[in-house]
C-alpha beads as a LAMMPS data file, in Angstrom:
LAMMPS data file: protein, C-alpha beads

260 atoms
259 bonds

1 atom types
1 bond types

-500.0 500.0 xlo xhi
-500.0 500.0 ylo yhi
-500.0 500.0 zlo zhi

Masses

1 110.0

Atoms # bond

1 1 1 0.009 0.004 0.006
2 1 1 2.886 2.382 0.680
3 1 1 5.250 3.720 -1.943
4 1 1 7.335 5.672 0.538
5 1 1 10.545 4.737 2.359
6 1 1 10.637 1.736 4.659
7 1 1 9.558 2.744 8.133
8 1 1 8.621 1.216 11.484
9 1 1 5.948 3.891 11.915
10 1 1 3.118 1.353 11.676
11 1 1 3.610 0.053 15.196
12 1 1 1.738 -2.802 16.824
13 1 1 -1.071 -4.819 15.286
14 1 1 -3.405 -2.289 13.665
15 1 1 -6.053 -4.854 12.770
16 1 1 -7.813 -4.066 16.040
17 1 1 -8.463 -0.584 14.618
18 1 1 -10.026 -1.834 11.370
19 1 1 -12.436 -4.632 12.320
20 1 1 -9.727 -7.278 12.070
21 1 1 -8.432 -6.174 8.671
22 1 1 -4.910 -5.160 7.742
23 1 1 -4.602 -1.757 6.022
24 1 1 -4.051 -3.470 2.640
25 1 1 -7.141 -5.626 3.120
26 1 1 -9.067 -2.532 4.136
27 1 1 -8.032 -0.703 0.972
28 1 1 -9.270 -3.527 -1.223
29 1 1 -12.556 -3.653 0.671
30 1 1 -13.020 0.113 0.368
31 1 1 -12.510 -0.052 -3.390
32 1 1 -14.610 -3.147 -4.110
33 1 1 -17.177 -3.486 -1.323
34 1 1 -20.773 -2.288 -1.226
35 1 1 -21.528 0.725 0.998
36 1 1 -24.499 0.705 3.369
37 1 1 -25.300 3.919 5.247
38 1 1 -25.904 3.295 8.960
39 1 1 -26.156 6.868 10.217
40 1 1 -24.852 10.430 10.093
41 1 1 -22.252 12.166 12.257
42 1 1 -24.260 15.299 12.949
43 1 1 -21.430 17.258 14.592
44 1 1 -19.485 17.400 11.314
45 1 1 -19.569 20.559 9.201
46 1 1 -20.103 18.612 5.980
47 1 1 -22.228 15.548 5.313
48 1 1 -20.346 12.734 7.069
49 1 1 -21.989 9.321 6.974
50 1 1 -21.151 6.313 9.113
51 1 1 -21.281 3.260 6.881
52 1 1 -20.523 -0.409 6.576
53 1 1 -18.544 -1.623 3.582
54 1 1 -18.885 -5.298 2.716
55 1 1 -17.879 -7.711 -0.049
56 1 1 -20.045 -10.557 1.231
57 1 1 -17.201 -12.265 3.047
58 1 1 -15.778 -9.383 5.060
59 1 1 -17.121 -6.109 6.362
60 1 1 -15.794 -3.023 8.140
61 1 1 -16.970 0.299 9.443
62 1 1 -16.092 3.359 7.398
63 1 1 -16.812 7.039 6.886
64 1 1 -18.314 8.284 3.634
65 1 1 -18.207 11.977 2.757
66 1 1 -20.094 12.601 -0.519
67 1 1 -19.051 15.578 -2.605
68 1 1 -22.720 16.545 -2.810
69 1 1 -22.737 17.131 0.943
70 1 1 -19.764 19.507 1.062
71 1 1 -20.459 22.961 2.425
72 1 1 -19.081 25.795 0.236
73 1 1 -16.019 27.534 1.665
74 1 1 -14.575 30.927 0.748
75 1 1 -10.983 29.697 0.486
76 1 1 -11.382 26.294 -1.209
77 1 1 -12.987 25.499 -4.563
78 1 1 -16.409 23.882 -4.337
79 1 1 -16.552 20.094 -4.506
80 1 1 -12.864 19.475 -3.819
81 1 1 -12.727 18.433 -0.159
82 1 1 -13.079 14.688 -0.807
83 1 1 -10.184 14.827 -3.269
84 1 1 -8.053 16.661 -0.721
85 1 1 -8.700 13.883 1.810
86 1 1 -7.514 11.308 -0.722
87 1 1 -4.498 13.479 -1.547
88 1 1 -3.577 13.633 2.152
89 1 1 -3.652 9.833 2.237
90 1 1 -1.331 9.718 -0.785
91 1 1 1.170 12.040 0.933
92 1 1 0.946 9.999 4.120
93 1 1 1.739 6.823 2.194
94 1 1 4.589 8.469 0.271
95 1 1 6.148 9.517 3.575
96 1 1 5.915 5.892 4.670
97 1 1 4.192 6.734 7.966
98 1 1 0.540 5.690 7.536
99 1 1 -0.730 8.725 9.450
100 1 1 -3.957 8.848 7.434
101 1 1 -6.242 5.771 7.573
102 1 1 -6.875 3.875 4.309
103 1 1 -8.850 6.277 2.071
104 1 1 -10.305 6.042 -1.445
105 1 1 -12.307 8.234 -3.828
106 1 1 -15.254 6.281 -5.206
107 1 1 -18.957 6.254 -5.968
108 1 1 -21.467 5.717 -3.168
109 1 1 -25.180 5.908 -2.324
110 1 1 -25.133 9.711 -2.655
111 1 1 -22.635 9.998 -5.471
112 1 1 -18.852 10.165 -5.559
113 1 1 -16.955 11.052 -2.449
114 1 1 -14.279 10.084 0.030
115 1 1 -14.510 6.751 1.863
116 1 1 -12.161 6.058 4.765
117 1 1 -11.865 3.138 7.139
118 1 1 -13.262 3.897 10.576
119 1 1 -10.568 3.793 13.257
120 1 1 -11.613 2.020 16.428
121 1 1 -9.373 4.061 18.705
122 1 1 -8.052 3.568 22.210
123 1 1 -10.608 5.426 24.359
124 1 1 -8.381 5.246 27.431
125 1 1 -5.912 7.782 25.966
126 1 1 -6.253 11.389 27.174
127 1 1 -6.241 13.237 23.823
128 1 1 -5.501 16.637 25.379
129 1 1 -2.451 15.239 27.132
130 1 1 -1.407 13.392 23.957
131 1 1 -1.669 16.588 21.871
132 1 1 0.820 18.305 24.207
133 1 1 3.417 15.539 24.073
134 1 1 6.907 16.452 22.885
135 1 1 8.310 12.921 22.730
136 1 1 5.627 10.960 20.825
137 1 1 7.148 9.875 17.464
138 1 1 3.763 9.403 15.803
139 1 1 2.588 12.830 16.854
140 1 1 5.735 14.431 15.528
141 1 1 5.326 12.627 12.216
142 1 1 1.802 13.992 12.064
143 1 1 3.142 17.529 12.516
144 1 1 5.454 16.992 9.536
145 1 1 2.605 15.619 7.413
146 1 1 0.478 18.658 8.286
147 1 1 3.307 20.972 7.215
148 1 1 3.516 19.223 3.842
149 1 1 -0.224 19.241 3.154
150 1 1 -0.738 22.707 4.673
151 1 1 -3.455 21.442 7.024
152 1 1 -5.707 24.289 8.178
153 1 1 -7.617 22.270 10.787
154 1 1 -5.557 19.907 12.972
155 1 1 -7.709 19.635 16.079
156 1 1 -7.255 17.505 19.180
157 1 1 -10.308 15.448 18.251
158 1 1 -8.634 14.469 14.986
159 1 1 -6.040 12.382 16.851
160 1 1 -6.890 8.656 16.692
161 1 1 -4.564 6.534 18.875
162 1 1 -5.047 2.782 18.577
163 1 1 -4.660 0.068 21.181
164 1 1 -1.828 -1.336 19.064
165 1 1 0.159 1.861 19.644
166 1 1 -0.195 3.478 16.222
167 1 1 -1.487 7.053 15.860
168 1 1 -3.812 7.958 13.015
169 1 1 -5.270 11.345 12.138
170 1 1 -8.496 12.208 10.299
171 1 1 -10.307 15.118 8.644
172 1 1 -7.896 16.508 6.038
173 1 1 -10.425 18.081 3.648
174 1 1 -9.292 21.646 4.228
175 1 1 -5.685 21.078 3.229
176 1 1 -3.408 21.856 0.257
177 1 1 -4.251 25.568 -0.036
178 1 1 -1.837 27.408 -2.280
179 1 1 -1.133 30.069 0.381
180 1 1 0.527 29.098 3.653
181 1 1 -2.319 28.468 6.129
182 1 1 -1.019 25.881 8.588
183 1 1 -3.360 25.869 11.583
184 1 1 -2.819 23.171 14.198
185 1 1 -2.635 22.290 17.887
186 1 1 0.804 20.704 17.268
187 1 1 3.184 23.641 17.513
188 1 1 5.453 22.192 20.207
189 1 1 8.290 21.548 17.729
190 1 1 8.215 24.888 15.891
191 1 1 11.742 25.997 15.014
192 1 1 13.292 22.708 16.186
193 1 1 15.384 20.569 13.828
194 1 1 13.543 17.928 11.874
195 1 1 14.503 14.363 12.733
196 1 1 16.749 12.437 10.352
197 1 1 13.801 10.122 9.763
198 1 1 11.677 13.098 8.672
199 1 1 14.337 14.488 6.349
200 1 1 14.824 11.077 4.720
201 1 1 11.067 10.697 4.241
202 1 1 10.730 14.217 2.800
203 1 1 13.521 13.596 0.303
204 1 1 11.743 10.423 -0.761
205 1 1 8.505 12.364 -1.250
206 1 1 10.308 14.973 -3.319
207 1 1 11.654 12.280 -5.643
208 1 1 8.201 10.728 -6.009
209 1 1 6.616 14.081 -6.766
210 1 1 9.002 14.385 -9.688
211 1 1 7.987 10.970 -11.077
212 1 1 4.765 11.228 -13.133
213 1 1 4.291 7.461 -12.774
214 1 1 4.238 7.523 -8.969
215 1 1 0.970 7.088 -7.068
216 1 1 1.330 10.382 -5.227
217 1 1 1.942 12.340 -8.435
218 1 1 -1.063 10.752 -10.114
219 1 1 -3.347 11.384 -7.141
220 1 1 -2.333 15.032 -6.751
221 1 1 -2.674 15.599 -10.504
222 1 1 -6.221 14.293 -10.304
223 1 1 -7.415 16.209 -7.257
224 1 1 -5.367 19.427 -6.927
225 1 1 -4.839 22.439 -9.154
226 1 1 -1.500 23.156 -10.809
227 1 1 -0.620 25.967 -8.388
228 1 1 -1.565 23.765 -5.420
229 1 1 0.681 20.949 -6.651
230 1 1 3.520 23.423 -7.149
231 1 1 2.973 24.691 -3.587
232 1 1 3.292 21.125 -2.249
233 1 1 6.690 20.785 -3.915
234 1 1 7.745 24.193 -2.588
235 1 1 6.757 23.266 0.966
236 1 1 8.696 20.013 0.781
237 1 1 11.738 21.832 -0.636
238 1 1 11.630 24.459 2.122
239 1 1 11.356 21.812 4.853
240 1 1 14.390 20.007 3.412
241 1 1 16.352 23.211 2.842
242 1 1 15.806 24.703 6.309
243 1 1 15.620 21.387 8.186
244 1 1 13.270 22.673 10.881
245 1 1 9.638 22.441 11.834
246 1 1 7.776 25.512 10.519
247 1 1 6.512 28.504 12.475
248 1 1 2.917 29.791 12.376
249 1 1 1.997 32.237 9.637
250 1 1 2.105 35.830 10.973
251 1 1 -1.221 36.788 9.335
252 1 1 -3.224 33.584 9.860
253 1 1 -4.688 32.041 13.062
254 1 1 -2.196 29.514 14.420
255 1 1 -4.724 27.252 16.158
256 1 1 -8.129 26.067 14.829
257 1 1 -11.273 27.016 16.737
258 1 1 -12.471 25.187 18.637
259 1 1 -9.168 23.347 19.181
260 1 1 -10.851 20.101 20.271

Bonds

1 1 1 2
2 1 2 3
3 1 3 4
4 1 4 5
5 1 5 6
6 1 6 7
7 1 7 8
8 1 8 9
9 1 9 10
10 1 10 11
11 1 11 12
12 1 12 13
13 1 13 14
14 1 14 15
15 1 15 16
16 1 16 17
17 1 17 18
18 1 18 19
19 1 19 20
20 1 20 21
21 1 21 22
22 1 22 23
23 1 23 24
24 1 24 25
25 1 25 26
26 1 26 27
27 1 27 28
28 1 28 29
29 1 29 30
30 1 30 31
31 1 31 32
32 1 32 33
33 1 33 34
34 1 34 35
35 1 35 36
36 1 36 37
37 1 37 38
38 1 38 39
39 1 39 40
40 1 40 41
41 1 41 42
42 1 42 43
43 1 43 44
44 1 44 45
45 1 45 46
46 1 46 47
47 1 47 48
48 1 48 49
49 1 49 50
50 1 50 51
51 1 51 52
52 1 52 53
53 1 53 54
54 1 54 55
55 1 55 56
56 1 56 57
57 1 57 58
58 1 58 59
59 1 59 60
60 1 60 61
61 1 61 62
62 1 62 63
63 1 63 64
64 1 64 65
65 1 65 66
66 1 66 67
67 1 67 68
68 1 68 69
69 1 69 70
70 1 70 71
71 1 71 72
72 1 72 73
73 1 73 74
74 1 74 75
75 1 75 76
76 1 76 77
77 1 77 78
78 1 78 79
79 1 79 80
80 1 80 81
81 1 81 82
82 1 82 83
83 1 83 84
84 1 84 85
85 1 85 86
86 1 86 87
87 1 87 88
88 1 88 89
89 1 89 90
90 1 90 91
91 1 91 92
92 1 92 93
93 1 93 94
94 1 94 95
95 1 95 96
96 1 96 97
97 1 97 98
98 1 98 99
99 1 99 100
100 1 100 101
101 1 101 102
102 1 102 103
103 1 103 104
104 1 104 105
105 1 105 106
106 1 106 107
107 1 107 108
108 1 108 109
109 1 109 110
110 1 110 111
111 1 111 112
112 1 112 113
113 1 113 114
114 1 114 115
115 1 115 116
116 1 116 117
117 1 117 118
118 1 118 119
119 1 119 120
120 1 120 121
121 1 121 122
122 1 122 123
123 1 123 124
124 1 124 125
125 1 125 126
126 1 126 127
127 1 127 128
128 1 128 129
129 1 129 130
130 1 130 131
131 1 131 132
132 1 132 133
133 1 133 134
134 1 134 135
135 1 135 136
136 1 136 137
137 1 137 138
138 1 138 139
139 1 139 140
140 1 140 141
141 1 141 142
142 1 142 143
143 1 143 144
144 1 144 145
145 1 145 146
146 1 146 147
147 1 147 148
148 1 148 149
149 1 149 150
150 1 150 151
151 1 151 152
152 1 152 153
153 1 153 154
154 1 154 155
155 1 155 156
156 1 156 157
157 1 157 158
158 1 158 159
159 1 159 160
160 1 160 161
161 1 161 162
162 1 162 163
163 1 163 164
164 1 164 165
165 1 165 166
166 1 166 167
167 1 167 168
168 1 168 169
169 1 169 170
170 1 170 171
171 1 171 172
172 1 172 173
173 1 173 174
174 1 174 175
175 1 175 176
176 1 176 177
177 1 177 178
178 1 178 179
179 1 179 180
180 1 180 181
181 1 181 182
182 1 182 183
183 1 183 184
184 1 184 185
185 1 185 186
186 1 186 187
187 1 187 188
188 1 188 189
189 1 189 190
190 1 190 191
191 1 191 192
192 1 192 193
193 1 193 194
194 1 194 195
195 1 195 196
196 1 196 197
197 1 197 198
198 1 198 199
199 1 199 200
200 1 200 201
201 1 201 202
202 1 202 203
203 1 203 204
204 1 204 205
205 1 205 206
206 1 206 207
207 1 207 208
208 1 208 209
209 1 209 210
210 1 210 211
211 1 211 212
212 1 212 213
213 1 213 214
214 1 214 215
215 1 215 216
216 1 216 217
217 1 217 218
218 1 218 219
219 1 219 220
220 1 220 221
221 1 221 222
222 1 222 223
223 1 223 224
224 1 224 225
225 1 225 226
226 1 226 227
227 1 227 228
228 1 228 229
229 1 229 230
230 1 230 231
231 1 231 232
232 1 232 233
233 1 233 234
234 1 234 235
235 1 235 236
236 1 236 237
237 1 237 238
238 1 238 239
239 1 239 240
240 1 240 241
241 1 241 242
242 1 242 243
243 1 243 244
244 1 244 245
245 1 245 246
246 1 246 247
247 1 247 248
248 1 248 249
249 1 249 250
250 1 250 251
251 1 251 252
252 1 252 253
253 1 253 254
254 1 254 255
255 1 255 256
256 1 256 257
257 1 257 258
258 1 258 259
259 1 259 260
């Protein structure tokens, strides 16, 4: 499933998070299975449907966000949020860190949209305490991913720790803006040197972005504009060149509201 550098980021047995499936099995099920809507997550800003995906032999819980249910935003083109979620998954895989749960763009009961495996997280973890950690490798990888995709909405509630020890993150629809708009609760590493692991992963991503045959290049070509794709390459280049975690933008809110 990953085209990025080899990594031990996928810690523990993650099958407990995906109804007994491995991430690769989950991807195949998301692509080929039938979607059945079970309910709606009413707290979400856009139409977010809780579903079951099944191929007759296996089934798993998932989230389905149809393009038709996206709320118009002033700073993102209409009908593009699902594609941005899929693009975030492609970047996550290219980094080799599996920060974003298995995600596909496909047709569903209410038209095309994003479908992502539901993460059965570890409910014993204090998410506020986790978000403030300075020594959690998975959280620091997430901060690097957010810098690459220019995430404008990394909230505490988007952290999904699993009982196997792996940390996932969700809700990446408002990412990949052309202008620098990083807004996150994960600023504890700002100005600090990137890890060697991060620099190696970023250089791998940069090579893949230059390869038209790579999965990440194909996904971004499909779902992002030309200027947005160019901005991704620029952000990766700047991270490699300066070798540090970025600072907040001086003219943009640093933390999303509400932060949870």
